[in-house]
N, C-alpha and C positions, 0 to 999 in steps of 0.2 A: 156399618156407617162409620166413617172416619170421625175421630173426636178432635176437638180443638178448644183451647182455652183462649178467651178474649179478655184482655185487660179492659175493664169497664169503669170509667170514672163518672159516667152520667153526662158527659159532654158530647158535643157535636161529632168530634172525630171518632171517639171510641164507639159511639152508637152506629156510625157509618160502618165501622169495622165489623161490628156484630151483624149488621144487616148483610154485609158482603160475605161474611163467613157462612151465614145461613143460606144465602143464595148459592154458594159454592157447594152446598150439600153436607156441611159439617154438622155433627151433633155438638152443640155449643155448651161450654161451661164458662160462666162469667166469673171473673175475679176482680173484686173491688177492695180498696184499702181504707181503713179508718186510721189516719195517721196524724190526727190533730188539726184537720182542716179548720179554717176560720168559721165555716158554717156547715150545717148538716144537710143543706138542700141538695148538694150534688150526690150524696149517698142515697137520699130519698129518691132522686131522679134515677139513679142506677137501679134501685129496686123496681121501680115502675117499668123501666125499659127492659130489664131482665124478664119480668113477668110478661110484658107485651110480646116478647120474642120467644116465650116458652122455652127458655134455656133448660138444659137438663138439671143443672144445679147452679145456684148463685152463692158464692162464698165471699163474705166480707171479712177480710183478714185484719185483725187489730195490730197496730204498731205503736210503740210508745213515741210520744211527741219528742222525747229526749233525743231520739235517733236523728230527728230532722230539725234541730234547732238552727236558728240563724236566718230562716226564710220568713219573709213577710206573709207567706201563705199559712204559716203555722204559729206565728207570733203576733198577736193582736196589738202589741205595743209598737210594731213597725208599720210604717205607712206603705200601702200598695200604691206605687206611683202611676200616673197616667202614662199613656203610650208616648214614647219619645222617638221611636224609629231608629235609635242608635243600635250599633252592632255589638255592644258590650253585654256581658251576662248580667241580667237585672237582679234586684233584690228578691224577686219572686222565685228565683232558682231554689229548688229544694235539694239539699246535698245527696248526690248519687241516687236520686229517686228511681229512675228507670232501671238502674243496675239492681237495686234491691227488689223492685217489683218483678222484674223478669226472672231473677233468681228464685223467688218464691213460686212464680208461675212454672218454672222449669221443674221444681221439685214436685209440684202437683201433677204436672204433665207426666212425669215418670210413674207416679202412683196410678194414674188413670190409663196410661198407655196412649196418651194423646201426643201425636207427633208434631202438631202445629200450635204455635202460640202467636196470637194476633195482638198487635199494639198499634194504636192510631196516631203514631208520631208523623210529623211533617218537618221537612228541612227547608221548606219554601216560605210559607207564612207561619212563622213561629217566633218565640221570644229569645232566640239565640242560646238556648240551653245546650250545653255540650253533649248531653245524652240524648239529643234528638238528631244528631248528625249521622249520615250514612256510615262514616268511619266507625262510630260507636257500635252500630248494629252489626257491621262486618266483624268487628273484634269479638262481640258477644257470641255471634254465630260460631266463630272459631273455638271459643271456650266451650260452647255447648257440646261440640263433638268429643271433647275430652273429659267432661265433668260428670257424666252419669254412668251408672252401672248398666242400665238398659242400653245405652248407646254403645258402650264398649263390648259387652258380652252378648247382647241380643241383636245388635245391629240396627236398633231404632234410630232413625235419622230425624232428630228433633229440628224443626225449622222455625226461625223467628220470622213471622210474616209481617211486612210493613207495606201494605197496599197503598197507603196514602203518602208515603215518604217523599215522593217527587211531585205531588199535586199541590196546587194552590188551594186556598180555602174555598174559592169559588168552584174549582173543579171537584173538590170533595163534596160540596153541597149538590152539585149537579149529579154526581154519582149516587149520592144518597136519595135524591129525588127519583132517579131511575129505579132505585131499589124500594121505593115506597116509604122512605123514612119520614116520620112525623117529627120535625125538629122542634115543635113546641114542647115536646117531652124533655128536651135536653137543657142542661145548665152549663154555662161556660164561664160566667163571671167569677173573678177572684175575690170579690167582696160584696156579695149580695146583701141587701138590707134585711131587716127583720121581717119584711113582707115578701121576701123572695124576689125582689126586683133587682135587675142588673144595674151596675153603676154607669155603664156606657162609656167609661173612660180608660179602664185598665187595658193592658195588652190584649187580654183574651177577648174582651168586649169589642175593642177596636178592630181586631182581625176578623171577628165574627161578623160585625157590621159590614166591613169591607167585602167579605166573601158573599154575603147576601146581595149587596149592591151590585157587585160585578157579575154575579150569576143571573141577575134579573128575577130572583125568587124573593117573595115577600118575607121579611124578617119577622118571625112570630114571637121574638123575645119581648118580655115585659121589662122596659127600662124605667129606672127611677126618674120621676119628674123633679126637676131642679129649678 
């Protein structure tokens, strides 16, 4: 059975990616990161989702928050803004996050002999992060061909899989529904409260709500009552 690593945040997109990889017949290894997120709920969700899909192994990789300073996702003194719809890079951007995550995934893939690495990035409904663009993944794929011993000596063709890259959030949700994804297990909000309720106003919540509305699927998210 082909092996694949799936970057699993506990969110809607990464869960859809995991379901997609399982449907494609991969033996799945889930990789999550503890990097100083504002709340623990997304890692708890990732654990539940990994168990639900019976992944071969779920690795939660610790990273120092010092590596990712400057983002409102890792610094509680910074405010997570509401959705603005602007095309500038927001304060929720985490420095070089996908580059770091994919590099660690690539190292683990070489150890496991897994040629496929799945990441649930979208370049359609997203927060304009530079490391979610097609050009970024094309560049990283070029790096992959040169960066590993297994690739150079053994001819392993590591592939960065981005099945959601050109899908809207609604299209992603529809794909997930076809694959039987239970989206009530997922967490997307940047600033859940102490009860685990979503704020309903950040970029991630806004795009999630928009996706469920446009897909015609009931949104199972528990939003904070204000």
